[in-house]
C-alpha positions, 0 to 999 in steps of 0.5 A, a space after each residue: 805337141 805333134 799331131 801324131 800324139 794328138 791323134 794317137 790311139 794311145 790317148 783315145 780316152 781323151 777328146 775335145 783337144 784345143 791348143 791355146 797359144 797363150 803366153 804359157 801355151 795350154 792344151 785343153 782336153 776332156 777325159 772321156 771316162 769322167 767327163 772332167 775338163 783338163 788343162 795341160 801346160 809344161 814348165 809353168 812354175 808360176 802356176 804351181 805357186 799360184 795354185 798353192 796360194 789359192 788353195 791356202 786361201 780356200 782353206 781359211 774360209 769355207 765360203 771361198 770355194 762356193 763363191 768362186 764356183 758361183 761367180 764363174 757360173 755367173 760370168 759364163 752366163 753373162 759371157 764375160 768368162 773366156 780368156 781365149 776370147 779376150 775376156 776374164 779367165 777363171 783365175 782372174 775371177 778368183 783373184 778379183 774375189 780374194 781381193 774383194 774379200 780382203 779389201 771391201 768386206 767389214 770385217 775382212 773375210 780373208 787376211 793377206 797371207 803373203 804379208 803374214 807369212 812371207 817365208 811360206 809364200 814367196 817366189 824363192 821357194 823351190 816348187 818341191 817345197 810347196 806343201 799343200 798340207 802345210 799347217 797354218 794357225 787356221 783358227 787365228 786366220 778365220 774372220 768374224 765376218 758372218 755374211 751369207 754367200 748371197 750377201 758376199 756375192 751381192 757385195 762383190 758385184 757392188 764393189 766392182 760396179 760402184 767402188 773399184 775404178 778399172 781405169 785407174 786401179 790394179 787389183 792385188 791380193 799381194 798388197 791387199 788394197 788396190 794401187 795405181 795401175 802405173 805403179 803396178 806396171 813398174 814391176 813388169 819386165 822392160 820388154 813387157 812394159 811397152 805392150 802393157 802400157 798400150 794395151 792394158 785395159 784391166 790390170 789384175 796383178 799376179 801375186 808372185 810374178 807381179 805381171 798382169 793376169 788379165 793381159 788377154 783383155 785388150 779391147 775397149 769394147 770387151 771392158 765395156 761389156 764386162 762393166 755392163 755385166 756388173 752394172 746390170 747384175 747390180 741393178 737386179 740385186 738392188 731391186 731384190 729380185 731372186 738371185 737366180 734371175 741374174 742368170 737370165 740377163 742379156 748383156 747387150 
């Protein structure tokens, strides 16, 4: 965006402009009147499909939204959240959460919507066909899992500490179960495969385009830092300290 527009008095109600030069460039800014942080991008059709899918998962079970908010807050406190600095994005954390709720909970909290309704959740639909008010059989999709938010968060931490192997597996909500990273890479466009093979530290599959949502993470040190955050949190939860105490962890 030209500097003229960023400095124009016509948008004086916006501030804290930041241009993130990602695969899909994003302009971050804050609304002066509401204090709401905003991300703006153009022609990111894939983002529309992803938003649509995540919104439907949140409608199935009321626990998805507060869990997502709390996990983001936890990740911020432990300094593992910020794609701009090579860490996990909010979107990656949500995909990790949904994958856990599909895969590691007994019974599963969430179903696989792309498997159950392939005609409603596919990449061939036109963006204008995405209906946020679509009626699904919500009662049938709800789980008998009665775990509390605290229990689910504890399970989330335990799963990524002790059960999921970031070195071997790709996280996927399209498959519902993890699958080998080298298989996930076969779905990538040829021009991306070489880069991903050399730099892929964590693979979190985009549910529609099947690319790597965690491509910003390309440092072994950062991966170790993220793993340590899970390990230290798991230790505190295992010792049954209050949930609030995990926010005071110093991830060194």
